[in-house]
C-alpha positions as CSV (number, residue, x, y, z in Angstrom):
1,M,-278.4,-92.5,-48.5
2,S,-280.6,-94.6,-50.9
3,H,-284.0,-93.6,-52.3
4,P,-286.7,-96.2,-52.8
5,P,-287.8,-96.8,-56.4
6,M,-290.2,-94.2,-57.9
7,R,-293.6,-95.6,-58.3
8,P,-296.8,-94.3,-60.1
9,G,-298.3,-91.5,-58.1
10,M,-295.1,-90.4,-56.5
11,L,-294.1,-86.8,-56.9
12,D,-290.6,-86.1,-58.2
13,A,-289.1,-83.2,-56.4
14,P,-285.5,-82.2,-55.6
15,H,-284.2,-84.2,-52.7
16,R,-282.7,-81.9,-50.0
17,Q,-280.6,-82.4,-46.9
18,A,-280.0,-80.2,-43.9
19,S,-276.9,-80.8,-41.9
20,F,-277.1,-80.2,-38.1
21,G,-273.7,-81.4,-36.9
22,D,-274.2,-83.0,-33.5
23,F,-277.9,-83.3,-32.8
24,R,-278.8,-83.9,-29.1
25,L,-281.7,-86.2,-28.4
26,E,-284.3,-85.9,-25.6
27,S,-282.4,-88.7,-23.8
28,G,-279.2,-86.6,-23.7
29,E,-277.5,-88.9,-26.3
30,V,-276.1,-87.3,-29.5
31,V,-276.4,-88.2,-33.1
32,H,-273.2,-87.1,-34.8
33,D,-273.1,-85.6,-38.2
34,F,-276.9,-85.5,-38.2
35,R,-278.6,-85.0,-41.6
36,L,-282.3,-84.4,-42.2
37,S,-283.8,-85.4,-45.5
38,Y,-286.8,-83.5,-46.9
39,V,-288.5,-82.3,-50.1
40,T,-290.7,-79.2,-50.7
41,H,-293.6,-78.6,-53.1
42,G,-295.1,-75.2,-54.0
43,A,-293.7,-71.8,-52.9
44,V,-293.6,-69.9,-49.7
45,N,-295.6,-66.7,-49.8
46,D,-294.4,-63.3,-48.8
47,A,-295.8,-63.6,-45.3
48,R,-294.1,-67.0,-44.9
49,D,-297.3,-68.3,-43.3
50,N,-298.5,-70.8,-45.9
51,A,-296.3,-73.8,-45.0
52,I,-297.7,-77.2,-44.3
53,L,-295.5,-79.8,-42.7
54,V,-296.1,-83.4,-43.7
55,T,-294.9,-85.9,-41.1
56,V,-294.2,-89.5,-42.0
57,S,-295.2,-93.0,-40.9
58,L,-293.2,-96.0,-39.7
59,T,-291.1,-97.2,-42.6
60,G,-292.4,-94.3,-44.7
61,N,-290.6,-91.6,-46.6
62,H,-291.3,-88.1,-48.0
63,H,-293.6,-89.7,-50.6
64,R,-296.0,-91.1,-48.0
65,L,-298.8,-88.5,-48.5
66,D,-298.1,-87.6,-52.2
67,F,-301.7,-88.5,-53.0
68,L,-302.8,-85.5,-51.0
69,I,-300.3,-83.0,-52.6
70,G,-300.7,-81.0,-55.8
71,P,-302.9,-78.4,-57.5
72,G,-306.6,-78.9,-56.6
73,K,-305.8,-81.5,-53.9
74,A,-306.0,-81.1,-50.1
75,L,-302.5,-79.8,-49.9
76,D,-302.9,-77.5,-52.8
77,T,-299.4,-76.4,-54.1
78,D,-300.9,-73.4,-55.8
79,R,-301.8,-72.2,-52.3
80,Y,-299.5,-74.0,-49.8
81,F,-295.7,-74.5,-49.4
82,V,-295.6,-78.2,-48.5
83,V,-292.6,-79.5,-46.6
84,C,-292.3,-83.3,-46.4
85,V,-289.7,-84.4,-43.9
86,D,-288.1,-87.9,-43.6
87,P,-288.2,-89.1,-39.9
88,I,-285.1,-90.2,-38.0
89,G,-284.3,-93.9,-38.8
90,N,-286.0,-94.2,-42.2
91,G,-282.7,-94.6,-44.1
92,L,-282.8,-91.1,-45.7
93,T,-282.5,-89.0,-42.6
94,S,-279.8,-90.1,-40.2
95,S,-280.3,-93.7,-39.3
96,P,-278.4,-96.8,-38.1
97,S,-278.0,-97.9,-41.7
98,N,-276.3,-94.7,-43.0
99,S,-274.4,-93.4,-40.0
100,A,-270.6,-93.6,-40.5
101,R,-269.7,-92.8,-36.8
102,Q,-272.6,-94.7,-35.1
103,P,-273.6,-97.5,-37.4
104,G,-276.0,-100.3,-36.7
105,M,-276.7,-101.0,-33.1
106,A,-274.3,-98.3,-32.1
107,F,-276.8,-95.7,-33.1
108,P,-278.5,-94.0,-30.2
109,H,-282.1,-94.7,-29.4
110,F,-284.5,-91.8,-30.4
111,A,-288.1,-90.8,-29.7
112,L,-290.9,-89.3,-31.8
113,R,-290.3,-86.0,-30.0
114,D,-286.8,-86.1,-31.4
115,M,-288.3,-86.3,-34.9
116,V,-290.5,-83.3,-34.1
117,A,-287.4,-81.4,-32.7
118,S,-285.5,-82.0,-35.9
119,Q,-288.5,-80.7,-38.0
120,L,-288.7,-77.5,-35.9
121,R,-284.9,-77.0,-36.4
122,L,-285.4,-77.4,-40.1
123,L,-288.3,-75.0,-40.3
124,H,-286.5,-72.3,-38.2
125,G,-282.9,-72.7,-39.2
126,E,-283.1,-73.8,-42.8
127,L,-286.4,-72.5,-44.2
128,G,-287.1,-69.4,-42.1
129,I,-290.6,-70.6,-41.2
130,E,-292.0,-69.3,-37.9
131,S,-295.5,-70.6,-38.2
132,L,-297.4,-73.4,-40.0
133,A,-300.8,-73.5,-41.6
134,A,-301.0,-77.1,-40.6
135,V,-299.2,-80.3,-39.7
136,V,-300.5,-83.3,-41.5
137,G,-299.6,-87.0,-41.0
138,A,-300.8,-90.5,-41.0
139,S,-300.0,-93.3,-38.5
140,M,-296.7,-92.4,-36.9
141,G,-297.0,-89.2,-38.8
142,G,-300.3,-88.5,-37.2
143,M,-298.7,-89.2,-33.8
144,Q,-296.1,-86.6,-34.6
145,A,-298.8,-84.2,-35.7
146,L,-300.5,-84.5,-32.2
147,Q,-297.0,-84.2,-30.6
148,W,-296.5,-80.9,-32.5
149,G,-299.7,-79.6,-30.9
150,V,-298.4,-80.5,-27.4
151,S,-294.8,-79.5,-27.8
152,H,-295.3,-76.3,-29.7
153,P,-298.8,-74.9,-29.1
154,G,-299.6,-72.0,-31.4
155,F,-296.9,-72.9,-34.0
156,A,-299.4,-74.8,-36.3
157,R,-302.8,-73.2,-36.9
158,K,-304.4,-76.7,-37.6
159,L,-303.5,-80.3,-37.1
160,V,-304.6,-83.3,-39.2
161,A,-303.9,-86.8,-37.8
162,M,-304.9,-89.9,-39.7
163,T,-305.0,-93.3,-37.8
164,P,-303.1,-91.8,-34.8
165,M,-302.4,-92.6,-31.2
166,A,-301.6,-90.1,-28.5
167,R,-300.2,-92.9,-26.5
168,T,-299.2,-96.2,-28.1
169,A,-301.8,-98.8,-27.3
170,P,-300.9,-102.2,-25.9
171,W,-302.2,-103.8,-29.1
172,A,-299.9,-101.7,-31.2
173,V,-297.0,-102.6,-28.9
174,A,-297.8,-106.3,-29.4
175,V,-297.9,-105.9,-33.2
176,V,-294.5,-104.3,-33.5
177,E,-293.0,-106.7,-30.9
178,T,-294.3,-109.6,-33.0
179,A,-292.8,-108.1,-36.2
180,R,-289.4,-107.5,-34.4
181,R,-289.4,-111.2,-33.3
182,A,-290.0,-112.2,-36.9
183,L,-286.9,-110.3,-38.0
184,M,-284.8,-111.4,-35.1
185,A,-285.7,-115.1,-35.7
186,D,-283.8,-114.9,-39.0
187,P,-280.4,-116.6,-38.9
188,A,-278.8,-113.3,-39.9
189,W,-279.5,-112.0,-36.3
190,N,-276.5,-112.6,-34.1
191,G,-278.0,-111.4,-30.8
192,N,-276.7,-107.9,-31.2
193,G,-277.3,-106.9,-34.8
194,F,-277.7,-108.4,-38.3
195,D,-274.8,-110.1,-40.1
196,G,-276.7,-109.7,-43.4
197,T,-280.1,-109.1,-44.8
198,P,-282.7,-111.2,-42.9
199,E,-284.6,-112.5,-46.0
200,R,-286.7,-115.0,-44.1
201,G,-287.3,-112.5,-41.4
202,W,-288.5,-109.9,-43.9
203,R,-290.9,-112.4,-45.4
204,A,-292.5,-113.0,-42.0
205,W,-292.4,-109.3,-41.2
206,S,-294.4,-108.5,-44.4
207,G,-297.1,-111.0,-43.4
208,V,-297.4,-109.3,-40.0
209,M,-297.2,-105.7,-40.9
210,S,-298.5,-105.4,-44.5
211,V,-301.3,-108.0,-44.2
212,L,-302.4,-108.9,-40.7
213,A,-301.9,-105.5,-39.2
214,G,-302.3,-103.4,-42.4
215,R,-305.6,-104.7,-43.7
216,T,-308.9,-106.3,-42.5
217,P,-310.8,-109.5,-43.3
218,A,-313.3,-107.4,-45.3
219,A,-310.6,-105.8,-47.4
220,L,-309.2,-109.2,-48.4
221,H,-312.7,-110.6,-49.0
222,E,-313.3,-107.8,-51.5
223,M,-309.9,-108.4,-53.2
224,F,-310.0,-112.1,-53.8
225,D,-312.7,-114.4,-55.1
226,E,-310.4,-117.4,-54.6
227,P,-309.0,-117.5,-51.1
228,L,-305.6,-119.1,-52.2
229,D,-305.0,-116.2,-54.5
230,V,-304.0,-114.2,-51.5
231,L,-300.7,-116.1,-51.3
232,G,-299.4,-114.7,-54.6
233,W,-300.4,-111.2,-53.5
234,M,-298.5,-111.7,-50.3
235,D,-295.4,-112.7,-52.2
236,K,-295.8,-109.6,-54.3
237,L,-296.1,-107.4,-51.2
238,T,-292.9,-109.0,-49.8
239,A,-291.1,-108.3,-53.0
240,D,-292.3,-104.7,-53.1
241,N,-291.2,-104.2,-49.4
242,R,-287.8,-105.6,-50.2
243,A,-287.5,-103.4,-53.3
244,N,-288.0,-100.4,-51.1
245,G,-284.8,-101.2,-49.4
246,F,-285.8,-100.5,-45.8
247,D,-283.1,-101.6,-43.5
248,A,-283.9,-104.1,-40.7
249,T,-282.0,-102.3,-38.0
250,D,-283.6,-99.0,-39.0
251,W,-287.0,-100.7,-38.5
252,L,-286.0,-102.0,-35.1
253,Y,-285.1,-98.5,-34.0
254,Q,-288.2,-96.8,-35.4
255,S,-290.5,-99.5,-33.9
256,W,-288.9,-98.9,-30.5
257,A,-289.6,-95.2,-30.8
258,Y,-293.2,-96.0,-32.0
259,Q,-294.0,-98.3,-29.1
260,A,-292.6,-95.9,-26.4
261,H,-294.6,-92.8,-27.5
262,D,-296.9,-90.9,-25.2
263,V,-297.7,-87.2,-25.5
264,G,-298.0,-87.3,-21.7
265,S,-294.3,-87.9,-21.3
266,T,-293.7,-84.5,-22.8
267,P,-291.7,-82.4,-20.3
268,G,-294.1,-80.5,-18.0
269,F,-297.0,-83.1,-18.1
270,D,-295.6,-85.7,-15.7
271,G,-296.9,-88.6,-17.8
272,D,-300.5,-87.3,-17.9
273,T,-301.7,-88.1,-21.4
274,G,-305.0,-86.4,-20.9
275,A,-303.5,-83.2,-19.6
276,A,-301.1,-83.1,-22.7
277,L,-304.1,-83.6,-25.1
278,A,-306.0,-80.9,-23.3
279,S,-303.2,-78.4,-23.9
280,I,-303.5,-78.6,-27.7
281,R,-304.9,-75.3,-28.9
282,A,-305.1,-75.9,-32.6
283,P,-308.3,-77.1,-34.3
284,T,-307.6,-80.8,-34.9
285,L,-309.0,-83.2,-37.5
286,I,-308.6,-86.9,-36.6
287,L,-309.5,-89.5,-39.2
288,A,-309.8,-93.2,-38.7
289,P,-311.6,-96.2,-40.4
290,P,-314.2,-98.3,-38.6
291,L,-311.6,-101.0,-38.0
292,D,-307.8,-100.7,-37.6
293,V,-305.9,-103.7,-36.4
294,F,-302.6,-101.8,-36.0
295,N,-303.5,-98.5,-34.4
296,P,-306.8,-99.2,-32.7
297,V,-309.7,-96.9,-33.5
298,L,-310.2,-96.6,-29.8
299,S,-306.9,-94.6,-29.6
300,A,-308.1,-92.2,-32.2
301,R,-311.4,-91.7,-30.4
302,E,-309.6,-91.1,-27.1
303,A,-307.3,-88.5,-28.7
304,A,-310.3,-86.7,-30.3
305,D,-312.2,-86.7,-27.0
306,G,-309.2,-85.3,-25.1
307,I,-308.4,-82.3,-27.5
308,P,-310.6,-79.3,-26.8
309,N,-311.3,-78.4,-30.4
310,A,-311.1,-81.7,-32.2
311,S,-313.4,-83.6,-34.5
312,L,-313.2,-87.3,-35.4
313,V,-314.3,-88.3,-38.9
314,E,-314.7,-91.9,-39.9
315,I,-313.0,-92.9,-43.2
316,P,-315.7,-95.0,-44.9
317,S,-313.2,-97.8,-45.8
318,V,-312.7,-101.5,-45.2
319,Q,-308.9,-101.1,-45.7
320,G,-308.1,-100.9,-42.0
321,H,-304.8,-99.1,-41.3
322,Q,-304.3,-98.7,-45.0
323,A,-307.3,-96.5,-45.2
324,A,-305.0,-93.6,-44.7
325,A,-303.1,-94.5,-47.9
326,T,-304.0,-95.4,-51.5
327,A,-305.0,-99.1,-51.2
328,S,-308.4,-97.9,-52.4
329,P,-308.7,-95.0,-54.8
330,A,-312.0,-94.1,-53.1
331,D,-310.2,-93.6,-49.8
332,G,-307.9,-91.1,-51.5
333,V,-310.8,-89.1,-52.9
334,F,-312.5,-89.0,-49.5
335,L,-309.4,-87.9,-47.6
336,N,-308.6,-85.2,-50.1
337,A,-312.1,-83.8,-49.9
338,C,-312.4,-84.0,-46.1
339,I,-308.9,-82.5,-45.4
340,A,-309.4,-79.8,-47.9
341,R,-312.7,-78.7,-46.3
342,F,-311.0,-78.7,-42.9
343,L,-308.0,-76.6,-44.0
344,E,-310.2,-74.1,-45.8
345,A,-312.7,-73.6,-43.0
């Protein structure tokens, strides 16, 4: 398993793995020799009730919310035991790219609920955690946070979901499908897998996911006085994305899980998304910017409206989907303050 290059702002912590042997998925398929990657920050208290689980976004890793973690920050490590778990298919936890017995397209398809199931097994089996102070995540991590509230009511005392969807919106499906087509248009795609690294495909993918879906017109207007300067910035984003080493097949698999997600398909709800949201007992904080051209703000609003004890807070940012990250230092300051107030209330 490879680790992306450390960058400024990332927290250096011992990289851990939990081995589960055969891990059965919701579909009934099995991932053999399953390994779950994670890191921890802070210490568990005597009551073992101060743990916060951080769930991770599409293509993200356990550093995804490092800007919220540390003394005096929202996830204060002087107070909380913070567990950051890598999701299935991100190249650190078991994935098509690192499976010896089920490599590449032989890897079974998984769902976001399988990610949640692996996290529960880690908490119970490896860490001895029987309850959580909170689950916190952004984008696909926020979607997992809401799924925690549906699948395991009462386990987490609070939920924080940034730019989430309870059910993947048609727009988001269209975005990931377009990005997949960009990857599969590369000559390295043979119709049933990649024969090599799809360099041209990744370049197009970066334009779709990191720019068109990840930002807004206002964000780029603020960043560039000269319109053509955006081209050099796009080249740098592409280089940074490639340096992170995310595998193309891993991205296909995670995006398939992303687009298929619906809390309503949780066993017992018969596809009723509203009923699933209404079952969430934990106080829930949902955060979204005014405009998000990947996970539509409408989806965040619908989730907040459907959860009995939820509040929706607007992130005052023009950064779009990247408002739940560190594209703007001001966004990080706002999120730390807002989430800290919610957790302390």
